[in-house]
C-alpha positions as CSV (number, residue, x, y, z in Angstrom):
1,M,-17.3,-13.2,31.2
2,A,-14.6,-12.7,28.6
3,P,-14.7,-9.6,26.4
4,V,-16.3,-10.0,22.9
5,I,-15.0,-8.3,19.7
6,T,-17.5,-7.7,16.9
7,S,-15.5,-5.5,14.4
8,L,-12.3,-3.8,13.6
9,N,-12.2,-0.5,11.7
10,P,-10.1,-0.6,9.7
11,S,-9.5,-4.3,9.4
12,S,-6.2,-3.8,7.6
13,G,-3.3,-1.4,7.7
14,P,0.2,-0.7,6.6
15,P,3.1,-2.9,7.7
16,A,4.6,0.1,9.3
17,G,1.8,0.2,11.8
18,F,1.0,3.1,14.1
19,N,-2.3,3.7,12.5
20,T,-5.5,3.9,14.6
21,V,-7.8,0.9,14.8
22,V,-11.2,1.1,16.5
23,I,-12.2,-2.2,18.2
24,T,-16.0,-2.5,18.7
25,G,-17.5,-5.2,21.0
26,S,-18.5,-5.6,24.7
27,G,-17.1,-6.3,28.1
28,F,-14.3,-3.7,27.8
29,S,-14.8,-2.0,31.2
30,N,-15.0,-2.9,34.8
31,V,-13.2,-6.2,34.2
32,G,-9.8,-5.4,35.7
33,P,-6.6,-5.0,33.7
34,L,-6.9,-5.4,29.9
35,G,-4.5,-6.0,27.1
36,V,-4.8,-5.7,23.3
37,R,-2.6,-7.8,21.1
38,F,-2.1,-7.9,17.3
39,G,-1.0,-11.5,17.0
40,T,1.4,-11.9,19.8
41,T,2.4,-8.2,19.9
42,A,0.9,-6.2,22.7
43,T,0.1,-2.5,21.8
44,T,-1.1,0.7,23.4
45,F,-4.8,1.5,23.5
46,T,-7.5,3.6,25.1
47,I,-10.8,2.3,26.5
48,D,-13.4,4.6,25.1
49,S,-16.4,2.8,26.6
50,N,-17.6,-0.6,27.5
51,T,-18.1,-1.2,23.8
52,Q,-15.2,0.6,22.1
53,I,-11.4,0.6,22.3
54,T,-9.1,2.7,20.2
55,A,-5.8,0.9,19.6
56,I,-2.6,1.8,17.8
57,A,-1.6,-1.0,15.3
58,P,2.0,-2.1,15.9
59,P,4.2,-2.9,12.9
60,G,3.6,-6.3,11.4
61,T,3.2,-8.5,8.4
62,G,0.6,-10.8,7.1
63,T,-2.7,-11.5,8.8
64,V,-2.8,-11.6,12.5
65,N,-5.6,-12.1,15.1
66,V,-6.6,-9.2,17.2
67,T,-7.6,-10.1,20.8
68,V,-8.6,-8.3,24.0
69,Q,-7.4,-10.1,27.2
70,A,-9.0,-9.5,30.6
71,L,-6.8,-10.5,33.4
72,L,-9.7,-11.9,35.5
73,D,-12.3,-12.9,32.8
74,G,-10.2,-14.3,30.0
75,T,-9.4,-13.5,26.3
76,S,-11.9,-12.4,23.7
77,N,-12.6,-14.0,20.5
78,P,-10.1,-13.1,17.7
79,L,-10.8,-11.0,14.6
80,P,-8.3,-10.9,11.7
81,Y,-6.3,-7.8,10.9
82,T,-4.2,-7.8,7.7
83,Y,-0.9,-6.0,7.2
84,G,-0.2,-4.9,3.6
85,A,-2.7,-2.0,2.7
86,V,-0.9,0.7,0.7
87,V,-1.2,4.5,1.6
88,P,-3.3,6.2,-1.1
89,T,-1.9,9.0,-3.2
90,L,-3.6,12.0,-4.9
91,T,-2.3,13.6,-8.1
92,S,-5.1,16.1,-9.1
93,I,-8.5,17.6,-8.3
94,S,-10.9,19.0,-10.9
95,P,-12.2,21.6,-10.7
96,V,-9.6,23.3,-8.5
97,S,-12.0,25.8,-7.0
98,G,-15.7,26.1,-6.0
99,S,-18.2,28.0,-3.9
100,A,-17.6,28.6,-0.2
101,A,-21.2,27.5,0.1
102,G,-20.1,24.0,-0.9
103,G,-22.0,21.7,-3.3
104,T,-19.3,21.6,-6.0
105,T,-18.8,18.2,-7.5
106,V,-15.1,17.4,-7.9
107,V,-13.1,14.5,-9.3
108,L,-10.1,13.3,-7.3
109,T,-7.5,11.3,-9.2
110,G,-4.7,9.2,-7.7
111,T,-3.7,5.7,-6.7
112,N,-4.8,3.1,-4.1
113,L,-8.1,4.8,-3.5
114,T,-10.1,1.6,-3.2
115,G,-11.8,1.3,0.2
116,A,-11.5,5.0,0.9
117,T,-13.2,5.7,4.2
118,A,-13.0,9.5,4.2
119,V,-12.4,12.5,2.0
120,S,-11.5,15.7,3.8
121,F,-11.5,19.4,2.7
122,G,-9.3,21.3,5.1
123,G,-10.5,19.0,7.9
124,T,-14.1,19.1,6.9
125,P,-15.5,15.8,5.7
126,A,-16.9,15.8,2.1
127,T,-20.7,16.0,2.0
128,S,-20.6,12.8,0.0
129,F,-18.2,10.8,-2.1
130,T,-18.1,7.8,-4.4
131,V,-15.1,5.6,-5.1
132,N,-15.3,5.1,-8.9
133,S,-12.1,3.0,-9.1
134,S,-8.7,2.6,-7.5
135,T,-7.6,5.8,-9.3
136,Q,-10.7,8.0,-9.0
137,I,-13.2,9.4,-6.5
138,T,-16.1,11.7,-7.1
139,A,-16.8,14.0,-4.1
140,V,-19.2,16.8,-3.2
141,T,-17.5,19.7,-1.4
142,P,-18.8,20.7,2.0
143,A,-19.3,24.3,3.0
144,H,-16.1,26.1,4.0
145,S,-14.8,29.6,4.6
146,A,-13.1,31.2,1.5
147,G,-9.5,30.2,0.9
148,T,-7.3,27.4,-0.2
149,V,-7.6,24.1,1.7
150,A,-5.8,20.7,1.6
151,V,-7.9,17.8,0.3
152,T,-7.0,14.2,1.5
153,V,-8.3,10.7,1.1
154,T,-8.1,8.1,3.9
155,T,-8.1,4.3,3.3
156,A,-7.1,1.4,5.3
157,G,-3.6,2.1,4.1
158,G,-3.6,5.5,5.7
159,T,-4.2,9.1,4.7
160,S,-3.0,10.4,1.3
161,N,-0.9,13.4,0.5
162,S,-3.0,16.6,-0.1
163,V,-4.1,18.5,-3.2
164,A,-5.2,22.1,-3.1
165,F,-8.8,23.2,-3.5
166,T,-9.8,26.9,-3.3
167,Y,-13.0,28.0,-1.8
168,V,-14.1,31.1,-3.6
169,A,-16.5,33.5,-1.9
170,V,-19.9,34.0,-3.5
171,P,-19.7,37.2,-5.6
172,T,-21.7,40.3,-4.6
173,L,-22.9,43.2,-6.8
174,T,-23.5,46.6,-5.3
175,S,-24.1,48.8,-8.3
176,V,-24.6,49.0,-12.1
177,A,-23.8,52.1,-14.2
178,P,-25.6,53.2,-16.2
179,T,-28.8,51.7,-14.9
180,S,-30.6,51.6,-18.2
181,G,-30.2,51.2,-22.0
182,P,-32.0,50.4,-25.2
183,P,-33.6,47.0,-25.9
184,S,-31.2,46.6,-28.8
185,G,-28.4,46.2,-26.3
186,G,-24.9,47.5,-26.8
187,T,-24.8,49.7,-23.7
188,V,-21.4,49.6,-22.0
189,V,-22.2,48.8,-18.4
190,V,-19.8,48.8,-15.4
191,L,-20.7,46.4,-12.6
192,T,-19.2,47.0,-9.1
193,G,-19.1,44.5,-6.3
194,T,-16.8,42.0,-4.6
195,G,-15.4,38.6,-5.5
196,L,-15.7,39.1,-9.2
197,T,-12.3,37.6,-10.2
198,G,-12.7,34.5,-12.4
199,A,-16.2,35.4,-13.5
200,T,-17.5,32.9,-16.0
201,A,-20.9,34.5,-16.9
202,V,-22.8,37.8,-16.7
203,S,-26.6,37.5,-17.0
204,F,-29.2,40.2,-17.8
205,G,-32.5,38.7,-16.8
206,G,-31.4,35.3,-17.9
207,T,-29.8,36.5,-21.1
208,P,-26.1,35.9,-21.1
209,A,-23.8,38.8,-22.0
210,I,-21.5,37.7,-24.9
211,L,-18.8,40.2,-24.2
212,F,-17.4,41.2,-20.7
213,T,-14.1,41.9,-19.1
214,V,-13.1,41.4,-15.5
215,N,-11.2,44.6,-14.6
216,S,-10.5,43.6,-11.0
217,A,-12.0,41.7,-8.1
218,T,-14.5,44.6,-7.7
219,Q,-15.3,45.6,-11.2
220,I,-16.5,44.1,-14.5
221,T,-17.2,46.0,-17.8
222,V,-19.9,44.3,-19.9
223,L,-21.8,45.0,-23.1
224,A,-25.5,44.7,-22.4
225,P,-27.1,42.0,-24.6
226,P,-30.4,42.6,-26.5
227,H,-33.6,42.2,-24.3
228,V,-37.2,43.1,-24.4
229,A,-38.1,46.4,-22.6
230,G,-38.4,46.2,-18.9
231,T,-36.3,45.9,-15.7
232,V,-34.2,42.8,-15.3
233,Q,-31.7,41.5,-12.7
234,V,-28.1,41.5,-13.6
235,T,-26.0,38.7,-12.0
236,V,-22.4,37.5,-12.1
237,T,-21.3,33.9,-11.9
238,T,-17.9,32.9,-10.6
239,P,-16.5,29.6,-9.3
240,G,-17.8,30.9,-6.0
241,G,-21.4,30.9,-7.2
242,T,-23.9,33.4,-8.6
243,S,-24.2,36.8,-7.1
244,N,-27.2,38.7,-5.9
245,G,-29.0,40.7,-8.7
246,V,-28.8,44.5,-9.4
247,A,-31.5,46.2,-11.5
248,F,-31.0,47.3,-15.1
249,T,-33.8,48.7,-17.1
250,Y,-34.2,48.2,-20.8
251,V,-35.9,51.4,-22.0
252,A,-38.0,51.3,-25.1
253,V,-36.9,53.5,-28.0
254,P,-38.8,56.8,-27.8
255,T,-41.3,57.8,-30.5
256,L,-42.5,61.2,-31.6
257,T,-46.0,61.8,-33.0
258,S,-46.3,65.6,-33.2
259,V,-44.6,68.9,-32.7
260,A,-46.6,72.1,-31.9
261,P,-46.2,74.7,-33.3
262,T,-44.6,73.3,-36.5
263,S,-42.6,76.4,-37.4
264,G,-40.6,79.3,-35.9
265,P,-37.9,81.8,-36.7
266,P,-34.3,80.9,-37.4
267,S,-33.3,83.0,-34.3
268,G,-34.8,80.2,-32.2
269,G,-36.6,80.8,-28.9
270,T,-39.9,79.2,-30.0
271,V,-41.5,77.2,-27.2
272,V,-42.4,73.9,-28.7
273,V,-44.4,70.9,-27.3
274,L,-43.3,67.4,-28.4
275,T,-45.7,64.6,-28.0
276,G,-44.9,60.9,-28.2
277,T,-44.1,57.8,-26.1
278,G,-41.1,56.7,-24.0
279,L,-39.8,60.2,-23.4
280,T,-38.9,59.7,-19.7
281,G,-35.2,60.2,-19.0
282,A,-34.6,62.1,-22.2
283,T,-31.0,63.2,-22.4
284,A,-31.1,65.3,-25.7
285,V,-33.5,67.0,-28.1
286,S,-32.1,67.8,-31.5
287,F,-33.4,70.1,-34.2
288,G,-31.7,69.0,-37.5
289,G,-28.6,68.1,-35.5
290,T,-28.5,71.2,-33.4
291,P,-29.1,70.4,-29.7
292,A,-31.7,72.2,-27.8
293,I,-30.1,73.8,-24.7
294,L,-33.3,74.0,-22.7
295,F,-36.0,71.4,-22.4
296,A,-38.2,69.8,-19.8
297,V,-39.7,66.3,-19.7
298,N,-43.3,66.9,-18.6
299,S,-44.2,63.2,-18.7
300,D,-43.5,60.0,-20.6
301,T,-45.6,61.4,-23.5
302,Q,-44.6,65.1,-23.5
303,I,-41.5,67.4,-23.6
304,T,-41.5,71.2,-23.7
305,V,-38.4,72.6,-25.5
306,L,-37.0,75.9,-26.6
307,T,-35.9,75.8,-30.2
308,P,-32.2,76.5,-30.8
309,P,-31.1,78.9,-33.6
310,H,-30.9,77.3,-37.1
311,V,-30.8,78.3,-40.7
312,A,-34.1,78.6,-42.5
313,G,-35.6,75.3,-43.7
314,T,-37.3,72.2,-42.5
315,V,-35.5,70.0,-40.1
316,Q,-36.2,66.7,-38.2
317,V,-36.7,66.9,-34.5
318,T,-35.6,63.9,-32.5
319,V,-35.4,62.9,-28.8
320,T,-32.7,60.7,-27.3
321,T,-33.2,58.7,-24.1
322,P,-31.3,55.7,-22.7
323,G,-33.6,53.7,-25.0
324,G,-32.1,55.3,-28.1
325,T,-33.0,58.1,-30.5
326,S,-36.6,58.6,-31.7
327,N,-38.0,59.0,-35.2
328,G,-38.0,62.6,-36.5
329,V,-40.9,65.0,-36.8
330,A,-40.7,68.0,-39.0
331,F,-40.2,71.6,-37.8
332,T,-39.7,74.4,-40.2
333,Y,-37.4,77.4,-39.5
334,I,-39.1,80.2,-41.4
335,A,-36.9,83.1,-42.6
336,V,-37.7,86.5,-41.1
337,P,-40.0,88.4,-43.6
338,T,-38.7,91.5,-45.4
339,L,-40.6,94.4,-46.8
340,I,-39.5,96.3,-49.9
341,A,-42.4,98.7,-50.6
342,I,-46.0,99.7,-49.9
343,V,-48.2,101.1,-52.6
344,P,-49.7,103.6,-52.1
345,N,-47.4,104.9,-49.4
346,A,-49.9,107.5,-48.0
347,G,-53.5,107.6,-47.1
348,P,-56.1,109.3,-44.8
349,P,-56.1,108.9,-41.0
350,S,-59.6,107.3,-41.3
351,G,-57.9,104.3,-42.9
352,G,-59.8,102.0,-45.3
353,Q,-57.3,102.4,-48.1
354,V,-56.3,99.3,-50.1
355,A,-52.5,99.0,-50.1
356,V,-50.1,96.4,-51.5
357,L,-47.1,95.3,-49.6
358,T,-44.2,93.7,-51.5
359,G,-41.3,91.8,-50.0
360,T,-40.1,88.2,-49.3
361,G,-41.0,85.5,-46.8
362,L,-44.6,86.7,-46.4
363,T,-46.3,83.3,-46.5
364,G,-48.1,82.5,-43.3
365,A,-48.3,86.1,-42.2
366,T,-50.2,86.4,-38.9
367,A,-50.3,90.1,-38.5
368,V,-49.8,93.4,-40.4
369,S,-49.1,96.5,-38.2
370,F,-49.3,100.2,-39.0
371,G,-47.2,101.9,-36.4
372,G,-48.4,99.4,-33.8
373,T,-52.0,99.4,-35.0
374,P,-53.0,96.0,-36.4
375,A,-54.7,95.8,-39.7
376,T,-57.9,93.8,-39.3
377,L,-58.2,92.8,-42.9
378,F,-55.4,91.5,-45.1
379,A,-54.7,88.7,-47.6
380,V,-51.5,87.0,-48.4
381,N,-51.4,86.8,-52.2
382,S,-48.0,85.1,-52.4
383,D,-44.7,84.8,-50.7
384,T,-43.9,88.2,-52.0
385,Q,-47.2,90.2,-51.8
386,I,-49.9,91.1,-49.3
387,T,-52.9,93.2,-49.9
388,V,-54.1,95.1,-46.8
389,L,-56.8,97.5,-45.8
390,T,-55.2,100.3,-43.8
391,P,-56.5,100.7,-40.2
392,P,-57.4,104.1,-38.8
393,H,-54.4,106.1,-37.3
394,V,-53.5,109.6,-36.3
395,A,-51.8,111.7,-39.0
396,G,-48.1,111.1,-39.5
397,T,-45.6,108.7,-40.9
398,V,-45.6,105.2,-39.4
399,Q,-43.7,102.0,-40.0
400,V,-45.6,99.1,-41.5
401,T,-44.4,95.6,-40.5
402,V,-45.5,92.0,-41.2
403,T,-45.3,89.2,-38.7
404,T,-45.0,85.5,-39.7
405,P,-43.8,82.5,-37.7
406,G,-40.4,83.5,-38.9
407,G,-40.6,86.8,-36.9
408,T,-41.4,90.4,-37.6
409,S,-40.1,92.2,-40.8
410,N,-38.4,95.5,-41.2
411,G,-40.6,98.5,-41.5
412,V,-41.6,100.5,-44.6
413,A,-42.9,104.0,-44.3
414,Y,-46.6,104.8,-44.7
415,T,-47.9,108.3,-44.1
416,Y,-51.3,109.1,-42.7
417,V,-52.0,112.4,-44.3
418,S,-54.6,114.8,-42.9
419,G,-56.1,116.7,-45.8
420,L,-55.1,116.2,-49.5
421,L,-53.4,113.0,-50.5
422,P,-50.5,112.9,-52.9
423,V,-50.9,111.3,-56.3
424,N,-49.4,107.8,-56.3
425,L,-46.9,107.6,-59.1
426,G,-46.1,103.9,-58.4
427,T,-42.9,102.8,-60.1
428,A,-43.0,105.9,-62.3
429,S,-41.7,107.8,-59.3
430,T,-38.1,106.4,-59.9
431,F,-38.0,108.1,-63.4
432,A,-36.7,111.6,-63.7
433,V,-37.8,111.4,-67.4
434,L,-40.3,109.0,-68.9
435,G,-41.6,109.4,-72.5
436,A,-44.1,107.4,-74.5
437,T,-42.7,107.6,-78.0
438,T,-39.2,109.0,-77.9
439,V,-36.8,110.9,-75.6
440,T,-34.5,113.3,-77.5
441,N,-31.7,115.3,-76.0
442,T,-29.4,118.0,-77.2
443,G,-26.4,119.2,-75.1
444,A,-25.1,118.3,-71.7
445,T,-28.3,117.4,-70.0
446,A,-27.8,116.0,-66.5
447,I,-30.4,113.6,-65.3
448,T,-30.6,112.2,-61.7
449,G,-32.8,109.2,-61.6
450,D,-34.1,106.7,-64.2
451,L,-34.5,107.7,-67.9
452,G,-37.0,105.7,-70.0
453,V,-39.4,105.3,-72.8
454,S,-42.4,103.0,-73.4
455,P,-44.1,101.8,-75.5
456,G,-41.5,103.4,-77.8
457,T,-37.8,102.4,-77.7
458,A,-35.9,105.4,-79.0
459,V,-33.6,107.3,-76.6
460,T,-31.1,109.7,-78.3
461,G,-28.6,112.2,-77.0
462,F,-27.1,110.2,-74.2
463,P,-24.3,111.0,-74.5
464,P,-23.6,113.9,-74.4
465,G,-26.4,113.8,-71.8
466,T,-25.7,111.8,-68.6
467,V,-27.7,109.7,-66.2
468,T,-26.7,109.3,-62.6
469,S,-28.4,107.4,-59.7
470,G,-30.5,105.5,-62.2
471,A,-30.5,103.7,-65.5
472,I,-31.8,104.0,-69.1
473,H,-34.8,101.8,-69.8
474,A,-35.6,101.9,-73.5
475,G,-38.8,100.0,-74.1
476,D,-38.0,97.3,-71.4
477,A,-40.3,95.7,-68.8
478,V,-39.4,98.3,-66.2
479,A,-40.4,101.1,-68.4
480,A,-43.6,99.3,-69.4
481,Q,-44.6,99.0,-65.8
482,A,-43.8,102.6,-65.1
483,H,-46.0,103.6,-68.1
484,T,-48.9,101.6,-66.7
485,D,-48.4,103.3,-63.3
486,L,-48.3,106.7,-65.0
487,Q,-51.6,106.1,-66.6
488,N,-53.2,105.3,-63.2
489,A,-51.5,108.4,-61.7
490,Y,-52.7,110.7,-64.5
491,T,-56.3,109.4,-64.0
492,D,-56.0,110.0,-60.3
493,A,-54.7,113.5,-60.7
494,A,-57.3,114.5,-63.3
495,G,-60.1,113.1,-61.2
496,R,-59.4,115.0,-58.0
497,T,-62.1,117.5,-56.9
498,P,-60.8,121.0,-57.4
499,T,-60.6,123.3,-54.3
500,A,-59.9,126.4,-56.4
501,V,-60.0,127.7,-60.0
502,V,-57.0,129.5,-61.3
503,T,-56.5,132.1,-64.0
504,T,-54.3,131.6,-67.0
505,D,-51.1,132.9,-65.4
506,L,-49.9,131.9,-61.9
507,A,-47.2,134.5,-61.7
508,G,-47.2,136.6,-58.5
509,Q,-49.5,134.3,-56.6
510,T,-48.8,132.5,-53.3
511,L,-50.8,129.3,-53.0
512,T,-51.4,126.8,-50.2
513,S,-52.2,123.1,-50.4
514,G,-55.1,122.3,-52.6
515,V,-56.4,121.2,-56.1
516,Y,-56.2,124.0,-58.6
517,H,-58.1,123.7,-61.8
518,A,-57.8,125.6,-65.0
519,V,-60.4,125.1,-67.7
520,A,-57.9,125.9,-70.4
521,G,-54.1,126.0,-70.1
522,I,-51.9,127.2,-67.2
523,G,-49.2,129.7,-67.8
524,L,-46.4,131.0,-65.7
525,N,-44.5,134.1,-66.6
526,G,-42.7,135.0,-63.4
527,T,-42.7,133.4,-60.0
528,V,-45.4,131.4,-58.2
529,T,-44.9,130.6,-54.5
530,L,-46.2,127.3,-53.0
531,D,-46.5,127.6,-49.2
532,G,-46.5,124.4,-47.2
533,Q,-47.5,126.3,-44.0
534,G,-45.1,124.1,-42.0
535,N,-46.6,120.8,-43.2
536,P,-44.0,118.6,-44.9
537,N,-46.9,116.6,-46.3
538,A,-48.7,119.5,-48.0
539,V,-50.0,118.5,-51.4
540,F,-50.4,120.8,-54.4
541,I,-52.3,119.5,-57.5
542,F,-52.6,121.6,-60.7
543,Q,-55.1,120.5,-63.4
544,A,-54.5,122.2,-66.8
545,G,-57.3,121.6,-69.2
546,T,-54.9,122.0,-72.1
547,T,-51.3,123.2,-71.9
548,L,-48.7,124.1,-69.3
549,I,-46.4,126.9,-70.6
550,T,-43.7,128.8,-68.6
551,G,-42.0,131.9,-69.8
552,A,-38.2,132.3,-69.8
553,G,-36.7,132.6,-66.3
554,S,-40.0,131.6,-64.5
555,V,-39.7,130.1,-61.0
556,V,-41.8,127.7,-58.9
557,N,-40.8,128.7,-55.4
558,L,-41.4,126.2,-52.5
559,I,-41.6,127.6,-48.9
560,N,-42.5,126.5,-45.4
561,G,-42.1,122.8,-45.8
562,A,-43.5,122.4,-49.3
563,T,-41.6,119.6,-51.2
564,P,-41.4,118.9,-55.0
565,N,-42.5,115.3,-54.5
566,N,-45.9,116.5,-53.3
567,V,-46.4,118.9,-56.2
568,F,-48.3,117.5,-59.3
569,W,-48.9,119.2,-62.7
570,Q,-51.6,117.3,-64.6
571,V,-51.5,118.7,-68.2
572,G,-54.4,118.0,-70.6
573,S,-52.2,118.2,-73.7
574,S,-48.5,119.2,-73.9
575,A,-46.2,121.1,-71.5
576,T,-43.4,123.5,-72.4
577,L,-40.9,124.9,-70.0
578,G,-39.3,128.1,-71.2
579,A,-35.6,128.8,-71.3
580,G,-33.9,129.1,-67.9
581,T,-37.1,128.1,-66.0
582,N,-36.5,126.9,-62.4
583,F,-39.3,124.5,-62.1
584,A,-40.5,122.3,-59.2
585,G,-43.0,119.4,-59.1
586,N,-44.0,116.4,-61.2
587,I,-45.3,117.0,-64.7
588,L,-47.9,114.4,-65.9
589,A,-48.5,115.5,-69.5
590,F,-51.1,113.7,-71.7
591,T,-49.1,114.2,-74.8
592,S,-45.6,115.7,-75.0
593,V,-43.1,117.7,-72.9
594,T,-40.5,120.2,-74.2
595,V,-37.8,121.4,-71.8
596,T,-36.0,124.3,-73.5
597,T,-32.4,125.4,-73.0
598,G,-31.0,125.8,-69.5
599,T,-34.1,124.8,-67.7
600,T,-33.8,123.1,-64.3
601,S,-36.6,120.9,-62.9
602,N,-36.7,119.5,-59.4
603,G,-39.3,116.8,-60.2
604,D,-40.3,114.2,-62.7
605,I,-40.9,114.9,-66.4
606,L,-43.5,112.3,-67.5
607,A,-45.3,112.1,-70.9
608,L,-48.2,109.7,-71.2
609,N,-48.6,109.5,-75.0
610,G,-46.0,111.7,-76.7
611,A,-42.3,112.6,-76.9
612,I,-40.0,114.4,-74.5
613,T,-37.5,116.8,-75.9
614,L,-34.5,118.0,-73.8
615,D,-31.8,120.7,-74.3
616,T,-29.0,121.2,-71.8
617,N,-31.1,120.8,-68.8
618,T,-30.8,119.6,-65.1
619,I,-33.6,117.3,-64.1
620,T,-33.7,115.6,-60.7
621,R,-36.5,113.2,-59.8
622,S,-38.6,114.3,-56.8
């Protein structure tokens, strides 16, 4: 039986020939010698099977019949083959690159593309293609290893020239730094990976980054876009596809609700507990712009921090995390308190004496200490004053301090006196001379300490008199306060319980600490010796019912620790110091005091209701 041809593929070809034509049919094997002719021209061929022959078309023109001749069985039916198909050409491909995974839709542009039978990408057939026109084909790229390949189109006219298409490897991401930022965005992030060249998009959980720069094939710098708090996947898209994701966490802005304690000293060092939300990962704690050097994040809601030094005042405390900087909570740096004075400055070892402390920064005082012994009862009257009940303490001089959140003050001296207490002169103690109506001087009187008068205003004789280590207070507020304190001191001295009664003249006597009372006046015509018996706190109080009068050249002699500041002469009327007297102690006269020529007094001359008259004297406050 003669061979049968059912189809030719292709059924046309170029006049130049030498293209491959597949002949499909039957009876091609086991029939003896065969021949294949295009028209009358025999050509070379290969018998693939009983049903297929692959032949090489010879050069030719026009339409010719293709036949298969079997020497023993005869010639097949003819099928037409047309010479004249033109070889296709390609001019461009768009896009020029795509993912190595394939699936990129490309448009090929050229000529003579009608009847295309194949589109090849580096030898790999396109997944699919559509001939749109004689000048355009749309094809879907097959998968291929990364690199540039030649794309060709095959038609009946042959195979076209090639255009280049680059298979780009799918990008990969290995890290993101930093790994977190605030929901407001704006964090500069560095992405590291491979195949990042040509990146067209960077996504944070589906939100595109507006601004990014491809630094190299392994690095991209990107500005994180805004996003709600939480962890998202960051991906990069290139012509090679979309990368794997790496985690980036949008951290909520921290909030602070409280700080405890709310105050501390300017020196810093206060342990403070901050409470709030979103505190995990805190990178800084600030006190009014001053960073805390030491802090610990205990949990998402708590931080313990050591306050840094700062000037006194209220500051805002903030916490910074990758989510941003929190609101501020107030912390007050309280100045270290200072003490200026305590009145009275002495009392019994049994305690129980009401004392007034003056100073600055006393508000919020938490403790008052007498030589380390805490006062159990005190009241803060104002920022400058505290009233305190002295605690019991052994005899001696101690330092009184006040503690506030700002720290512990300097100390002021308070003396626990066993035995007789001194008379508290208050502010009158700074006056070497204090009169009530007038102060009159004749000659070169030298006064060390303050000189004053109140409620009167007249001070005369200065100069020639001089005042050193003090000032003249003529009827001013300072003198008025001193006069008030003198009244209290006079009442105190006059009210002390006598320990002995003295005769009119003290000359020739040696007296120890005590309260000496004279029903009438006290006179001194010679020397009286006051013996402290080794106690620097020994107190001597003399109560004169009427006058105090010393004769010329009389002396008050202090021995064995007795001091003029602890000697008090309370005079019921006036006091007169005779010429050349060497006097010691504080005179508290109800009316006037006259200090005659050449007298020296180591102690205060104080007149409650009258005048003070001076004449070439030396008076030093005790």
